[in-house]
N, C-alpha and C positions, 0 to 999 in steps of 0.2 A: 620568625614570621614578621614581615614588614608591616608597618602601620599603613592604613589606607591613606592615599593622598588627599589632602583637604580639598573640598569643593570650593570653587571660586566664590560662591555666594555665602560660604561660611568663614571666609577670611576674617581675621581679626585686625588686619591692617587696612585702614580706611583714610589714607592721607588727604585725598581730594575731598572726601565728605567732611572730614574734620575741618579742613581749611575753609570750606563753605560755611560751616557752622560758626567758626571763629570770625569770619568776615561779617556774618549776620550780627554777632555780638558787638563788633566794632561799629557797625552801622547803627545799632541801637544807641550807643554812646554819642556818635556823631550827630544823629538826628535829635537826640535830647538836647544837646548843646545848641545845635542850629536853630531849633524852634524857639529858643529863648530870645533870638534876635529877629524873629518874624513879627510883622505888624499884626495887631489884634484881629482884623477881619479874617486873616488866614490861619490864625492859631487853632481854630476849630478843626482844621484839617490836619490834626496831629497824627499823621500816619504812624502806625505801629508795626514793628518788625517782629515783636516777641511772639505773637501767636503763630506766625509763619515759621519762625525758628523752632518752636515747640513741635509743630506738626512734622517739619522736615527732620529734625534730630530724632524724634521718636520713630519715624518710618524708616530712616536710613541708618541710624546708629543704635537704636534701642531705647527703651524707656529710661534706663539709668542715666545714659548720656544726656537724654533730653531733659531730665530733671536738673542735672548739673548745669547744662547750658542755659536753660530757662531761668533758673534761680540766679545764676551768674549775671545774665542779661538784666533781669529786674533789679538786682542789687546795684549793678553798675549804673543803670538809669537813675536809680534813687540817689546814689552818691553824686552823680553829675548834677541832678536837679537841686539837691541840697547845697552843693558848692556854689551854684549860681544864684539861688533864690533864698537860701536859709529856710526853705519850707520842705517838710517831709511829714507825711501822715501814713502810718501803717494801715494797710487795707487787706485784711485776710481774704476777703471775697475775690480779690484779684488773683491770689495764688490758687484758689479753688478753680477760678475760670481758666487759668493757664494749665492746671492739672487736667482739666477736661480736654484741652488741646492735645496734651501728651497722650491721653488715653485714646482719643480719636485717631491720632497719627499712628500709634502703635497697633491699634486694633483694626484699622481699616485701610492703611496705606502702605504697609510693609512690602506687599507683593504686587504692586501695581505702578504703572507709569501712565495710566489713563488720565488725560487732562480733565475729562468730565468728572471722573470720580474724585480726583484731587481738588478740583474747584468746588464740587459739591460738599466735600468734607470741610474745606476752608470756610464756606458759607455757614455750615452747621456749627463750626467752632465759634465763628463770630456771633451767631445767634445765642449759643449757649453762654458765651462770655457776657453778652449784653443782658440776658435775663438774670444770670447769677449776680452780677455786680449791681444791677438796678434793683433787684429784689433786696439785696443787702442794704442799699441806700434807703429803701423804703422802711426796712426794719429798724435801721438806725435813726430814721427821721432826719436825714441830712438836710432836708427842708421840711417845713411843717405840712406834709401831705395828709396826715391823719391815717389812723389804722382802719382803713375801710377799703373796699374794692375800688371805689372812686379814687381814693388816695393812691392806691397801687397803680391804677391806670395813669393818673397824672404824673407819677414818678417815672413810669416807663416812657411816656410821651416826652417828658422833660429831658430824658436821656438820649433821645434820638439824634439831636445835633452833635453830640459828643461821640456817637457810635459810628458816624460816617467815615472817620479816619481809620477806625478799627476794621470796618468792612472793606474799604478800599485797600488799606495796607495789607490785610490778610490775602486778598485776591492777588494783588500785584507781587508781593514778596514771596508768597507761596509759589506762584507761577515761576518767578525768577529762580528760586532755590531748586525746586524740583526740575525745572527746565534745564538749568545749568548742570545739574547732576546727570540728567539723562544724556545731554550732549557730550559732556566731558568723559563720562564712563564709556561711551561709544568710541570716542576719538582717541583718548589717551589712557584711560584707566579701566580696561576691560574687567579686571578682577573686582571692581566695585559696581559693576552693572547689576541691576535688580533682576532676580529670577522671578518672572511673573507667573501667576497661577493660571 
């Protein structure tokens, strides 16, 4: 008896999707290096690709691939930053934040190409990352906010200027990755097209 033919959506070969994820990792390194040469007023717009990469890889490749690509991108970013500035500080909350992106991408975006849903999940990932990392900064007392609700509020408010690059980067790069995947899967890689629910 012959084995059933594999369904296109169950294919284990994803060359285009893998290439997009690798391109996103390379962009993380390029932007990390590039931002070291940007003048101070514009450094606050430190656009981030990592959240978009985590959402995309989880939705289109699976949680395991997403974890590898996300960890690889963060490690590469940290190596580039340390090579250029001699500064590195481990931040466990950042990994928790990116793990939430992976969970959101895997849980909510695997079977959709809806721009509204993808954009909504990207905003949700940005918000989750913001609250997790700023809550951790408050717990660590990165600045003397004080262990009170007012101190927590002040910590959150102080984090807003740093979050705009995350929010903008998540929307732009999530749209670019998912949009490129949708277009390329229709034009050149039909086996990688998403089977929507």
